[in-house]
KETIVO-878350 format. One line per 3 residues: for each residue x, y, z of C-alpha. Coordinates in steps of 0.25 Angstrom, whole numbers, m for minus. Layout:
# residues N
X,Y,Z  ...
END
This chain:
# residues 159
158,m143,246  151,m157,252  140,m164,242
127,m157,242  115,m165,243  101,m163,243
90,m171,250  77,m173,257  76,m165,270
75,m173,282  69,m174,297  84,m174,300
88,m162,294  78,m152,301  86,m149,314
97,m145,305  89,m137,295  84,m131,306
95,m127,312  99,m121,297  88,m113,295
87,m106,307  104,m101,308  101,m86,309
112,m83,299  106,m93,288  91,m87,292
96,m71,290  103,m76,276  91,m85,271
82,m73,277  70,m79,271  69,m91,283
58,m95,292  50,m85,300  57,m91,313
69,m101,311  70,m105,324  56,m111,325
58,m126,323  44,m129,323  41,m121,310
55,m126,305  50,m139,305  36,m136,301
42,m129,290  52,m140,285  39,m150,286
31,m141,276  45,m141,268  47,m155,267
33,m159,264  28,m148,254  27,m156,240
32,m142,234  44,m141,243  58,m147,237
65,m148,251  79,m153,251  90,m155,261
104,m150,255  116,m158,261  130,m156,262
140,m167,263  128,m176,268  124,m164,278
111,m156,279  115,m141,273  103,m135,271
89,m137,263  85,m133,248  69,m132,242
62,m127,231  47,m123,233  35,m115,226
33,m100,226  21,m99,216  24,m105,205
39,m103,207  48,m114,213  59,m107,224
71,m115,230  77,m111,242  89,m117,251
94,m117,265  109,m121,268  113,m121,283
125,m109,284  135,m121,287  134,m124,272
132,m109,266  145,m106,258  149,m120,253
140,m122,241  129,m129,247  118,m121,244
122,m118,229  124,m135,227  113,m139,235
104,m128,225  112,m134,214  107,m149,217
93,m144,220  90,m137,207  96,m148,200
84,m156,205  73,m146,204  67,m146,191
61,m132,194  63,m119,186  64,m109,188
68,m108,204  67,m97,213  76,m94,224
76,m83,233  87,m77,244  89,m66,252
97,m54,244  109,m53,252  109,m69,253
122,m70,244  125,m85,248  110,m91,243
110,m80,230  124,m86,225  118,m99,228
108,m97,221  114,m89,209  123,m102,206
113,m111,204  108,m102,193  98,m92,200
95,m78,194  90,m67,204  76,m62,199
71,m53,209  72,m48,224  61,m47,234
62,m42,249  53,m50,257  54,m51,272
66,m60,275  62,m69,290  77,m72,291
82,m56,293  66,m50,298  66,m40,287
62,m39,272  74,m41,263  77,m43,248
77,m57,242  82,m61,229  74,m69,221
81,m79,211  78,m89,200  84,m99,193
77,m104,177  85,m113,172  91,m127,178
END
């Protein structure tokens, strides 16, 4: 496996991230996505908010020096939630698992919550390998599927 690293998101990452986040297969799998993944102006505005908010901790994930995706944490009420997006060309190669472990090693906050579509076996496996445990499910509207679906809520309490 290529060496996985985290670094700040750069302006020159945005074209690749836009392509990753509008991949129809990835959008369907992630389920909870932008209203219109093909809207570049909205994507740019969203990334600008993520990159400038003092409450959001956003990093690029690289594999062997190549941009593979992003990982971030953000507040949801009194909780901290984690999210990641790995480009489909990197799926099944351990990139998400390694990136999540790296990120958790630098994030001192606990507990941390995470969410994934209940049928997203890959993402759920990544979270479980990192020590997240299921704490519930919710039904919510998933823009990437155009319908309500079940979402699994997980939490990491320890290191």
